[in-house]
C-alpha positions in Angstrom: 39.7 -44.3 -78.1 36.4 -42.8 -76.7 36.8 -39.3 -78.1 35.8 -37.1 -74.8 33.2 -34.3 -75.6 34.9 -30.7 -74.7 32.5 -28.1 -73.3 33.6 -24.8 -73.8 35.1 -22.9 -70.5 32.3 -20.0 -71.0 29.2 -22.4 -71.7 30.0 -23.8 -67.8 30.1 -20.7 -66.4 27.4 -20.1 -68.4 26.0 -22.9 -66.4 27.1 -22.0 -62.8 25.4 -18.6 -63.5 21.9 -19.5 -64.7 22.0 -22.3 -62.1 23.1 -19.7 -59.4 20.6 -17.2 -60.2 17.7 -20.1 -60.7 18.8 -20.8 -56.8 18.6 -17.1 -56.1 15.7 -16.4 -57.8 13.8 -19.6 -55.9 14.8 -18.5 -52.9 13.7 -14.6 -53.7 10.1 -16.3 -54.0 9.7 -19.2 -51.9 11.8 -17.5 -48.1 9.3 -16.9 -45.4 11.5 -16.6 -42.5 11.1 -13.4 -40.4 14.2 -11.2 -40.1 16.2 -11.7 -36.4 17.4 -8.4 -35.2 18.6 -8.1 -31.8 19.3 -5.1 -29.5 22.1 -4.6 -27.5 21.5 -2.0 -25.0 18.1 -1.9 -23.6 16.5 -5.0 -21.9 12.8 -5.5 -21.3 12.0 -4.1 -17.9 15.3 -2.6 -17.4 15.9 0.8 -16.0 18.1 3.6 -17.8 19.3 6.9 -16.9 21.2 9.6 -18.7 22.7 8.7 -22.4 21.9 5.1 -23.2 24.3 3.9 -25.9 22.2 1.0 -27.9 22.9 -1.0 -31.0 21.0 -3.7 -33.8 23.0 -6.7 -34.3 22.0 -9.2 -37.1 22.7 -11.9 -38.7 20.2 -13.7 -41.1 20.0 -15.8 -44.0 18.0 -13.9 -46.5 19.2 -10.0 -46.8 17.4 -7.1 -44.6 16.0 -4.2 -46.5 15.1 -1.9 -43.6 15.1 -1.6 -40.2 13.4 1.3 -38.0 12.8 2.1 -34.5 10.7 3.8 -32.7 9.9 5.7 -29.1 7.1 5.5 -28.0 5.1 5.6 -31.4 7.6 8.0 -32.4 10.2 6.9 -35.1 13.9 7.3 -33.8 15.8 5.8 -36.6 15.4 4.1 -39.8 18.3 2.7 -42.2 18.2 1.0 -45.2 20.7 -1.7 -44.6 20.0 -4.1 -47.7 22.8 -6.7 -45.8 22.1 -9.9 -44.0 24.9 -8.8 -41.4 25.4 -5.7 -39.8 25.9 -3.9 -36.9 23.8 -0.4 -36.7 24.9 1.8 -33.1 23.1 4.4 -32.0 22.1 6.2 -28.5 19.1 7.2 -26.8 19.0 10.5 -24.3 16.8 9.5 -21.4 16.9 13.6 -20.2 14.5 14.0 -22.9 12.3 11.8 -21.3 9.9 11.5 -18.9 10.6 9.4 -15.8 8.5 6.2 -16.0 7.8 3.5 -18.5 8.6 3.9 -22.5 8.3 1.6 -25.3 10.6 1.1 -28.0 9.8 -1.0 -31.1 12.3 -2.5 -33.7 10.6 -3.3 -37.0 12.7 -5.2 -40.1 11.8 -6.4 -43.1 13.4 -8.6 -45.7 14.3 -8.2 -49.2 12.5 -11.2 -50.4 9.3 -11.4 -52.5 7.1 -11.9 -49.5 9.2 -8.7 -47.2 9.1 -10.8 -44.4 8.9 -8.5 -41.3 9.0 -8.7 -37.2 8.7 -6.5 -34.6 9.9 -6.7 -31.1 9.1 -4.7 -28.5 11.0 -3.6 -25.3 9.9 -2.1 -22.5 12.1 -0.1 -20.2 11.8 2.7 -17.5 13.6 5.5 -17.2 14.9 7.1 -14.0 16.8 10.1 -14.0 15.5 11.3 -10.2 18.4 11.5 -7.5 18.5 8.6 -5.5 17.2 9.7 -1.8 16.7 7.7 1.3 16.6 7.6 5.0 16.3 5.7 8.2 13.1 6.3 10.1 15.2 6.1 13.2 18.7 6.9 13.3 19.8 5.2 16.9 18.6 1.4 17.4 18.8 -0.3 21.0 18.2 -3.8 20.9 18.8 -6.7 23.9 20.8 -9.7 23.8 18.4 -12.4 22.2 16.0 -10.0 20.5 15.3 -9.0 16.8 16.9 -5.4 15.6 14.2 -3.9 13.0 15.5 -1.2 11.0 13.8 0.8 8.5 14.6 2.9 5.6 12.3 5.4 3.3 13.3 5.7 -0.2 11.7 8.5 -2.7 12.4 5.1 -5.4 12.9 1.5 -5.9 15.8 -0.1 -5.1 18.3 -2.3 -6.7 19.2 -3.3 -3.3 20.3 -2.3 0.7 22.7 -3.6 2.3 24.1 -3.6 5.4 26.8 -5.7 7.5 26.6 -6.6 11.2 27.9 -9.5 12.9 30.3 -10.9 10.2 27.3 -11.0 8.1 25.5 -9.4 5.3 21.5 -8.4 5.5 19.3 -7.4 2.7 16.1 -5.0 3.4 13.2 -5.7 1.3 10.3 -3.6 0.5 7.1 -4.2 3.4 5.0 -4.6 0.3 5.6 -5.4 -3.6 5.1 -1.7 -4.9 6.3 0.2 -1.5 9.5 2.5 -1.3 9.3 1.3 2.7 11.9 -1.2 3.1 12.6 -3.4 6.4 15.7 -5.5 7.7 15.3 -8.3 10.1 18.4 -8.7 12.4 18.3 -11.3 14.7 21.0 -10.5 17.9 22.1 -14.0 19.0 21.5 -14.4 22.9 25.2 -15.1 23.4 26.3 -11.9 21.4 28.5 -9.6 23.6 26.8 -6.0 24.4 28.3 -3.2 22.1 27.5 -0.1 20.5 28.7 1.1 17.4 27.7 2.7 14.3 27.2 0.9 11.0 26.7 1.6 7.5 23.9 1.1 4.7 24.8 0.5 1.4 22.1 1.8 -1.5 21.7 1.3 -5.1 19.1 2.3 -7.3 18.4 0.4 -10.4 20.6 2.9 -12.5 23.1 2.3 -10.2 23.0 5.6 -8.1 24.6 4.9 -4.8 23.9 5.7 -1.0 25.1 5.3 2.4 23.2 5.9 5.3 25.0 5.5 9.0 23.5 4.8 12.3 24.5 4.0 15.6 23.3 0.2 16.8 23.5 -0.6 20.8 23.2 -4.2 21.9 22.5 -4.2 25.7 22.7 -7.2 28.1 20.1 -8.9 29.6 19.2 -10.7 32.5 18.7 -14.4 31.1 17.4 -16.8 34.1 19.4 -20.1 35.1 17.8 -23.3 35.6 19.4 -26.2 37.6 18.2 -28.5 34.5 16.5 -31.9 34.4 17.2 -35.3 34.2 15.7 -37.6 30.9 15.2 -41.5 31.5 18.4 -42.9 30.3 16.2 -45.8 28.9 14.4 -43.1 26.5 17.5 -41.4 26.1 19.2 -44.2 24.4 15.9 -45.1 22.1 15.6 -41.2 21.1 19.2 -41.6 19.9 18.6 -45.1 17.9 15.2 -43.4 16.3 16.1 -39.7 15.6 18.1 -38.3 13.3 21.3 -36.4 14.0 20.2 -32.9 15.4 22.9 -31.5 12.6 21.5 -32.8 10.2 18.6 -30.6 10.8 21.0 -27.4 10.9 22.3 -28.4 7.4 18.6 -28.5 6.2 17.4 -25.0 7.6 20.6 -23.5 6.4 19.7 -25.0 2.6 16.5 -24.1 3.3 17.4 -20.2 4.4 18.5 -19.8 0.5 15.6 -20.6 -0.8 13.3 -18.6 1.4 11.2 -16.3 -0.3 12.2 -12.6 -0.7 9.0 -11.7 0.4 6.8 -11.6 3.2 4.8 -14.8 3.8 2.7 -13.4 6.9 0.8 -11.1 7.7 -0.1 -9.1 11.1 1.3 -10.3 14.1 2.6 -14.2 15.3 0.2 -16.1 17.3 1.1 -18.6 20.5 1.0 -22.1 18.7 -1.1 -23.5 21.4 -3.7 -22.7 24.2 -1.0 -21.3 26.5 -1.7 -23.1 30.0 1.7 -21.9 31.2 5.5 -21.2 30.0 7.5 -23.4 31.8 10.7 -22.3 30.4 11.5 -18.7 28.7 13.8 -17.9 26.2 17.4 -17.8 26.8 17.5 -19.6 30.0 20.9 -21.2 31.0 20.6 -24.8 31.9 23.0 -27.6 33.2 22.0 -31.2 32.2 23.8 -34.3 32.8 23.6 -35.2 28.9 24.2 -32.0 27.5 26.4 -30.1 29.9 26.0 -26.3 30.2 23.5 -24.6 27.1 21.2 -22.0 26.7 17.8 -22.7 26.0 17.2 -21.1 22.4 13.3 -21.6 22.4 10.4 -21.0 25.0 9.0 -24.4 26.3 4.5 -24.1 26.6 2.3 -26.2 28.4 -1.4 -27.1 27.9 -2.9 -30.7 28.5 -0.9 -33.4 26.5 -1.1 -34.3 23.0 -3.4 -30.7 22.9 -3.2 -29.6 19.2 -0.2 -27.4 18.0 -1.3 -24.8 15.4 1.2 -22.6 12.9 1.7 -19.2 14.5 1.5 -17.7 11.0 1.2 -18.4 7.2 4.2 -20.5 6.0 5.6 -23.5 4.0 6.4 -26.7 5.5 10.1 -27.1 5.0 10.9 -30.1 7.2 9.0 -32.3 9.1 10.7 -35.6 10.9 12.0 -37.0 13.9 15.4 -35.9 15.1 17.3 -37.1 18.6 17.3 -33.3 20.5 14.2 -32.2 19.0 11.9 -35.5 18.2 9.1 -35.0 16.2 9.8 -31.7 14.7 8.0 -29.3 12.3 9.9 -25.9 10.8 7.6 -23.8 9.0 9.4 -20.4 6.3 7.5 -17.7 6.9 9.6 -15.5 3.9 12.5 -13.2 4.4 14.6 -16.1 6.4 12.2 -16.3 9.2 11.1 -19.3 10.4 9.1 -21.1 13.3 10.1 -24.4 15.1 7.8 -26.9 16.7 9.6 -29.3 18.8 8.8 -32.7 21.0 5.6 -33.2 18.9 3.7 -36.8 19.7 2.5 -37.1 15.8 2.0 -35.2 13.1 -0.9 -33.6 11.4 -1.6 -34.0 7.7 0.8 -31.9 5.8 3.5 -32.7 3.4 7.0 -30.6 3.0 6.5 -27.8 0.4 3.3 -27.3 1.3 1.9 -23.7 2.1 -0.3 -23.4 5.1 -2.3 -20.8 6.8 -2.1 -19.6 10.3 -4.0 -21.8 12.9 -3.4 -24.6 10.9 -2.9 -27.9 12.6 0.9 -29.0 12.8 1.0 -32.1 15.0 0.4 -32.3 18.9 2.0 -31.8 21.8 4.5 -34.7 23.3 7.5 -35.6 24.8 9.6 -36.9 21.6 13.5 -36.3 21.9 15.5 -34.6 24.7 12.2 -34.3 26.8 11.2 -35.5 30.1 7.7 -34.2 30.0 4.8 -33.3 27.6 5.4 -29.5 26.3 6.0 -27.8 23.1 9.1 -26.5 22.3 8.5 -23.2 20.2 11.1 -21.2 18.4 11.3 -18.7 16.2 14.9 -17.9 14.2 15.7 -15.3 11.4 18.6 -16.1 9.2 18.7 -19.2 11.0 19.7 -17.2 14.5 17.1 -17.9 17.1 15.7 -14.7 18.7 13.1 -14.2 21.2 9.2 -15.4 19.8 7.2 -13.5 22.3 8.6 -10.4 20.8 7.0 -11.2 17.5 3.8 -11.7 19.3 3.2 -8.6 20.8 4.7 -6.5 17.6 3.4 -6.7 14.1 6.7 -6.9 11.5 
């Protein structure tokens, strides 16, 4: 028989105790991770008003000794927490602070031999000013097929300002990055029925103050010209159907790009004619009747110079479409920001441009052609706002 070695229970406890102490001591001298303390209630770059509740939250591997909070260099809070996990609530009365930017710093130090520490800074904006805003005009009159351009002046930066018209919500955007003058571009479809109504713009600032503004909008009837139409050679039309992409694909692509349009202007100054114009053969909104397409409204303008002359970008913008479609033929579409697009159709060929490329006003896009549903050399030029075609001549005569 082999006798088992019997170890007294208190010796086992002693061994475990010294092992535990050794591990604790080892960790005390070797721990090097900085403490992580999360601040809830204040976000870097956020806007705040009135009383703002906050909370310090920690869940660390080593005990934190002290947490200090300073506001603009002045101590706001000092806690000897001595814990790995804790929640420390506090609040900031922003009414005692001037409006503008402030800096909150959270400093934490742990209880290890190295006194590991970390400082996190949060820059935030105090805004206790009441929200004020007004339309630059209280009455707006716009023709069918034109652009309703609304402006409002606010006393501060806005979180958002929106107006609903034609069952669509349109947003106001600052005219420049630091401006408090906001603009909204609302397209009026050429086939929209005339009406007069009061519309409401809902405004909210970053600290959730709200305001509603009202304006009267009248859409007036416009007498569009009528044309008997024209014929496209049957063989050419058949060839275009074979070589071009269905126009539904173009519409779907433009809808996709509309969601990604920059929320600021890419353009600067007035738009310009995309070719040296000899004459305009078809005005915007002309009502046509053709054998192939039946009755429809022409939602662009047709411009003529000599065949295969260069077509230029009417404004700074981003190339979002460059392809061949059944109706519009070789087509280029530029995004000018804020959902404003220009479309150049029936091109003979393309210039050396690529989708996704940002180009300047006057950059070559291609040459005037007669691809697609066209009976002769011309440039079909459209301007769309929120994917609704409007009269581009208005954008030549006004600086938006």
